[in-house]
MIRODO-347643 format. One line per 2 residues: their letters; for each residue x, y negated, z of N, C-alpha, C. Coordinates in nm, 4 decimals, m for minus. Example, Ala and Ser with C-alpha at 12.3 -4.5 7.8 and 13.67 -1.06 7.14 Angstrom:
2
AS	1.3190/0.5690/0.7800/1.2300/0.4500/0.7800/1.3200/0.3300/0.7800 | 1.2850/0.2250/0.7080/1.3670/0.1060/0.7140/1.2900/m0.0030/0.7870
// end
This chain:
107
XX	0.0855/0.1295/m0.0082/m0.0202/m0.0336/0.0217/0.1189/m0.1764/m0.0003 | 0.0424/m0.2574/m0.0703/0.0778/m0.3791/m0.0525/0.0476/m0.4354/m0.0407
XX	0.0856/m0.5561/0.0020/0.0061/m0.6700/0.0695/0.0628/m0.8192/m0.0444 | m0.0086/m0.8916/m0.0820/0.0019/m0.9889/m0.1085/m0.0339/m1.1503/0.0355
XX	0.1066/m1.1894/0.0326/0.0658/m1.2935/0.0986/0.1343/m1.3958/0.0308 | 0.0416/m1.5438/0.0248/m0.0140/m1.6359/m0.0181/m0.0005/m1.7479/0.0827
XX	0.1249/m1.8547/0.0949/0.1255/m1.9491/0.1263/0.0893/m2.1063/0.0695 | 0.0046/m2.1815/0.1389/m0.0498/m2.3354/0.0264/m0.0731/m2.3849/0.1158
XX	m0.0485/m2.5475/0.1064/m0.0650/m2.6960/0.1549/m0.2108/m2.7496/0.0963 | m0.3235/m2.7948/0.1887/m0.4211/m2.8731/0.0820/m0.4366/m2.9710/0.2320
XX	m0.4852/m3.0984/0.1549/m0.5608/m3.1933/0.2637/m0.6438/m3.0988/0.3681 | m0.6190/m3.1428/0.4570/m0.7651/m3.0909/0.5964/m0.8548/m3.1361/0.5862
XX	m0.9021/m3.2096/0.4777/m1.0487/m3.1848/0.4309/m1.0772/m3.1324/0.3304 | m0.9853/m3.0455/0.2788/m1.0065/m2.9777/0.1878/m1.0351/m2.8548/0.1991
XX	m1.0120/m2.8266/0.2999/m0.9971/m2.6652/0.3698/m1.1897/m2.6095/0.3436 | m1.2812/m2.6800/0.3407/m1.3835/m2.5499/0.3703/m1.3881/m2.5615/0.1714
XX	m1.4048/m2.6831/0.1475/m1.4184/m2.6301/m0.0286/m1.2608/m2.5089/m0.0759 | m1.2311/m2.5007/m0.0107/m1.1170/m2.3818/m0.0205/m1.1288/m2.2260/m0.0503
XX	m1.2179/m2.2855/0.0778/m1.2632/m2.1367/0.2003/m1.3792/m2.0868/0.0968 | m1.4908/m2.1656/0.0738/m1.6221/m2.1483/m0.0239/m1.5661/m2.0890/m0.1371
XX	m1.4302/m2.1793/m0.2567/m1.4063/m2.1164/m0.3680/m1.3121/m1.9456/m0.3616 | m1.2543/m1.8995/m0.2331/m1.2321/m1.8094/m0.1961/m1.3078/m1.6933/m0.1428
XX	m1.4672/m1.7192/m0.1376/m1.5133/m1.6379/m0.0987/m1.6093/m1.6259/m0.2477 | m1.6537/m1.7621/m0.3008/m1.7282/m1.7487/m0.4938/m1.6264/m1.7004/m0.5541
XX	m1.4931/m1.6892/m0.5792/m1.4484/m1.6907/m0.7058/m1.3381/m1.5964/m0.6250 | m1.3048/m1.5314/m0.5381/m1.1821/m1.4091/m0.4750/m1.2675/m1.2865/m0.4078
XX	m1.2738/m1.3480/m0.3961/m1.4022/m1.2277/m0.2792/m1.4754/m1.1337/m0.3590 | m1.5295/m1.1989/m0.4773/m1.6404/m1.0901/m0.5410/m1.5321/m1.0478/m0.6387
XX	m1.3785/m1.0494/m0.7301/m1.3207/m1.0596/m0.8044/m1.2297/m0.8796/m0.7225 | m1.2060/m0.9485/m0.6380/m1.1107/m0.8494/m0.5783/m1.1798/m0.7254/m0.5309
XX	m1.3227/m0.7184/m0.4898/m1.4558/m0.6079/m0.5076/m1.4414/m0.5562/m0.6294 | m1.4324/m0.5544/m0.7006/m1.4194/m0.5398/m0.8290/m1.3678/m0.3840/m0.8811
XX	m1.2389/m0.4493/m0.8047/m1.0922/m0.3815/m0.8523/m1.0836/m0.2572/m0.7592 | m1.0856/m0.1238/m0.7977/m1.1393/m0.0209/m0.7041/m0.9266/0.0278/m0.6140
XX	m0.8783/m0.0845/m0.6096/m0.7282/m0.0691/m0.4989/m0.7528/m0.1962/m0.4631 | m0.8614/m0.2074/m0.4404/m0.8687/m0.3948/m0.3300/m0.8871/m0.2550/m0.1678
XX	m0.8243/m0.3123/m0.0818/m0.8479/m0.2860/0.0477/m0.8607/m0.3313/0.1326 | m0.8212/m0.4956/0.1472/m0.8946/m0.6253/0.2419/m0.8229/m0.7335/0.2065
XX	m0.9222/m0.8447/0.2806/m0.8410/m0.9814/0.2364/m0.8328/m1.0870/0.3895 | m0.7962/m1.1635/0.3713/m0.8041/m1.2475/0.4713/m0.7922/m1.3797/0.4657
XX	m0.8488/m1.4894/0.4915/m0.8128/m1.6764/0.4603/m0.7891/m1.7080/0.6238 | m0.6299/m1.7267/0.6726/m0.6351/m1.7485/0.7714/m0.6245/m1.9495/0.7385
XX	m0.6812/m2.0166/0.8162/m0.6097/m2.1295/0.7737/m0.6313/m2.2284/0.9941 | m0.4875/m2.3708/0.9091/m0.5042/m2.4282/1.0315/m0.5727/m2.5568/0.9539
XX	m0.6998/m2.5889/1.0280/m0.7393/m2.6944/1.0027/m0.6894/m2.8555/1.0082 | m0.6314/m2.8364/1.1246/m0.5664/m2.9736/1.1425/m0.4874/m3.0261/1.0572
XX	m0.3716/m2.9586/1.0073/m0.2885/m2.9876/0.9103/m0.3229/m2.9577/0.7595 | m0.3950/m2.8578/0.7366/m0.4455/m2.8214/0.5860/m0.3629/m2.7351/0.5264
XX	m0.2955/m2.6372/0.6014/m0.1786/m2.5275/0.5569/m0.3268/m2.3877/0.5487 | m0.2619/m2.3291/0.4813/m0.3779/m2.2102/0.5048/m0.3032/m2.0942/0.4395
XX	m0.3596/m1.9481/0.4456/m0.2471/m1.8442/0.4277/m0.3384/m1.7369/0.3513 | m0.3532/m1.6594/0.2432/m0.4201/m1.5518/0.2105/m0.3842/m1.4558/0.2264
XX	m0.3720/m1.3538/0.2512/m0.3686/m1.2015/0.3083/m0.4238/m1.1062/0.2183 | m0.4359/m1.0126/0.1122/m0.4649/m0.9365/0.0512/m0.3608/m0.7934/0.0702
XX	m0.4432/m0.6847/0.1010/m0.3752/m0.5681/0.0816/m0.4451/m0.5194/m0.0558 | m0.3916/m0.4329/m0.0716/m0.4365/m0.3837/m0.2295/m0.2881/m0.2153/m0.2203
XX	m0.3491/m0.0926/m0.3550/m0.3072/0.0243/m0.3105/m0.1841/m0.0212/m0.3815 | m0.1936/m0.1295/m0.5020/m0.0388/m0.1259/m0.5941/m0.0372/m0.2977/m0.6749
XX	0.0372/m0.3456/m0.7005/0.0565/m0.4661/m0.7234/m0.0249/m0.4820/m0.9085 | m0.0531/m0.3836/m0.9490/m0.0999/m0.3724/m1.0272/m0.2816/m0.3661/m0.9947
XX	m0.3132/m0.3666/m0.9011/m0.4377/m0.3657/m0.8976/m0.4607/m0.4894/m0.8246 | m0.3709/m0.6188/m0.7602/m0.3939/m0.7120/m0.7571/m0.3855/m0.7741/m0.8802
XX	m0.3128/m0.7812/m0.9732/m0.3538/m0.8222/m1.0622/m0.4748/m0.8127/m1.1672 | m0.4709/m0.7152/m1.1158/m0.6302/m0.6523/m1.1962/m0.7571/m0.8247/m1.1230
XX	m0.7004/m0.8069/m1.0291/m0.8022/m0.8654/m0.9327/m0.8086/m1.0729/m0.9697 | m0.6777/m1.0731/m0.9804/m0.6398/m1.2068/m1.0601/m0.7228/m1.2788/m1.1987
XX	m0.7188/m1.1130/m1.2941/m0.7558/m1.1622/m1.3912/m0.8587/m1.1871/m1.4336 | m0.9554/m1.1008/m1.2904/m1.0762/m1.1588/m1.3189/m1.1247/m1.2672/m1.2596
XX	m1.0517/m1.3064/m1.1526/m1.0979/m1.4077/m1.1102/m1.0964/m1.5045/m1.2432 | m0.9508/m1.5064/m1.2998/m0.9588/m1.6235/m1.4222/m1.0814/m1.5767/m1.5187
XX	m1.1509/m1.4763/m1.5070/m1.2569/m1.4538/m1.6162/m1.3573/m1.5297/m1.5442 | m1.4015/m1.5449/m1.4241/m1.4689/m1.5954/m1.3572/m1.5224/m1.7207/m1.3840
XX	m1.4193/m1.7959/m1.3787/m1.3726/m1.9159/m1.4406/m1.3769/m1.9835/m1.4855 | m1.3843/m1.9112/m1.6591/m1.3994/m1.9623/m1.7694/m1.5466/m1.9941/m1.8000
XX	m1.5747/m2.1754/m1.8924/m1.6688/m2.1915/m1.9256/m1.6811/m2.2726/m1.7570 | m1.6483/m2.2517/m1.6086/m1.6951/m2.3883/m1.5231/m1.6178/m2.4233/m1.5184
XX	m1.6371/m2.5527/m1.5493/m1.5238/m2.6665/m1.5669/m1.5032/m2.6947/m1.3788 | m1.5856/m2.7289/m1.2867/m1.6096/m2.7798/m1.1781/m1.4914/m2.6611/m1.0997
XX	m1.5174/m2.5489/m1.0840/m1.4291/m2.4345/m1.0568/m1.3015/m2.4369/m1.1008 | m1.2993/m2.4287/m1.2325/m1.1258/m2.4423/m1.2889/m1.0939/m2.5766/m1.2196
XX	m1.1332/m2.6892/m1.2050/m1.0609/m2.8664/m1.1139/m1.0614/m2.8159/m0.9790 | m1.1212/m2.7282/m0.9320/m1.0916/m2.6862/m0.7821/m0.9710/m2.5711/m0.7845
XX	m1.0005/m2.4778/m0.8677/m0.8781/m2.4021/m0.8512/m0.7423/m2.4339/m0.9100 | m0.7123/m2.5386/m1.0073/m0.6008/m2.6325/m1.0519/m0.5630/m2.6765/m0.9188
XX	m0.6769/m2.6946/m0.8233/m0.6276/m2.7836/m0.7044/m0.5788/m2.7096/m0.6260 | m0.6415/m2.5971/m0.5905/m0.5837/m2.4893/m0.4881/m0.4457/m2.4513/m0.5854
XX	m0.3832/m2.3764/m0.6461/m0.3027/m2.3248/m0.7118/m0.1881/m2.4794/m0.7173 | m0.2292/m2.5483/m0.7268/m0.1253/m2.7062/m0.6881/0.0000/m2.6797/m0.6136
XX	m0.1326/m2.6628/m0.4904/m0.0944/m2.6760/m0.3392/0.0164/m2.5192/m0.3044 | 0.0086/m2.4143/m0.3752/0.0582/m2.2952/m0.3374/0.1953/m2.3504/m0.3741
XX	0.2307/m2.2680/m0.2415/0.4053/m2.2907/m0.1949/0.4763/m2.1418/m0.2368 | 0.4017/m2.0529/m0.1773/0.4842/m1.9498/m0.2101/0.3688/m1.7838/m0.1975
XX	0.3942/m1.7240/m0.3127/0.3002/m1.5811/m0.3462/0.4095/m1.4696/m0.3319 | 0.3464/m1.3554/m0.1964/0.5054/m1.2625/m0.2170/0.4525/m1.1499/m0.1934
XX	0.4805/m1.0762/m0.2439/0.3825/m0.9132/m0.2090/0.4972/m0.8272/m0.1302 | 0.4593/m0.7935/m0.0463/0.5363/m0.6918/0.0860/0.4963/m0.5200/0.0904
XX	0.5395/m0.4515/0.0670/0.4994/m0.3356/0.1102/0.4175/m0.3082/0.2545 | 0.3765/m0.2397/0.2838/0.3207/m0.2146/0.4192/0.3866/m0.1370/0.4958
XX	0.4347/m0.1782/0.5836/0.5247/m0.0284/0.6461/0.4610/0.0593/0.7642 | 0.3602/m0.0152/0.8352/0.3040/0.0258/0.9134/0.1590/m0.0826/0.9179
XX	0.0548/m0.0131/0.9475/m0.1398/m0.0863/0.9588/m0.1408/0.0114/1.0940 | m0.2565/m0.1302/1.1428/m0.3376/m0.0234/1.2510/m0.4847/m0.1111/1.3071
XX	m0.5598/m0.0764/1.3514/m0.6277/m0.1095/1.3234/m0.7359/m0.0848/1.5039 | m0.8389/m0.2343/1.5236/m0.8915/m0.1799/1.6459/m1.0350/m0.0177/1.6371
XX	m0.9592/0.0531/1.7495/m1.0423/0.1503/1.8012/m1.1192/0.1079/1.9101 | m1.2753/0.1806/1.9262/m1.3803/0.1973/1.9761/m1.3120/0.2740/2.0666
X	m1.2960/0.2566/2.2321/m1.2467/0.4090/2.3053/m1.3948/0.4557/2.3660
// end
């Protein structure tokens, strides 16, 4: 399993719009890909800094979701502009092998 970790900076007042974009474009694009495992959108509202962490069976699955997201933007000028603004704030996007994982269990 791999993780893509995207670090970005936006204006603090843009965090809610960025989160809405993630939910409207990113989440449906991920859910349509067989290798998708999970995604988290972490925000620091005061500074405008955010992280997106997504888990995938392979880098190719992530790339498929990215292509699906681009397709969802076709013909939607408003979302294309929001996506371009978000992309301009990306500081880094890196892939990591998930070396270990755990989830909470009820006892």
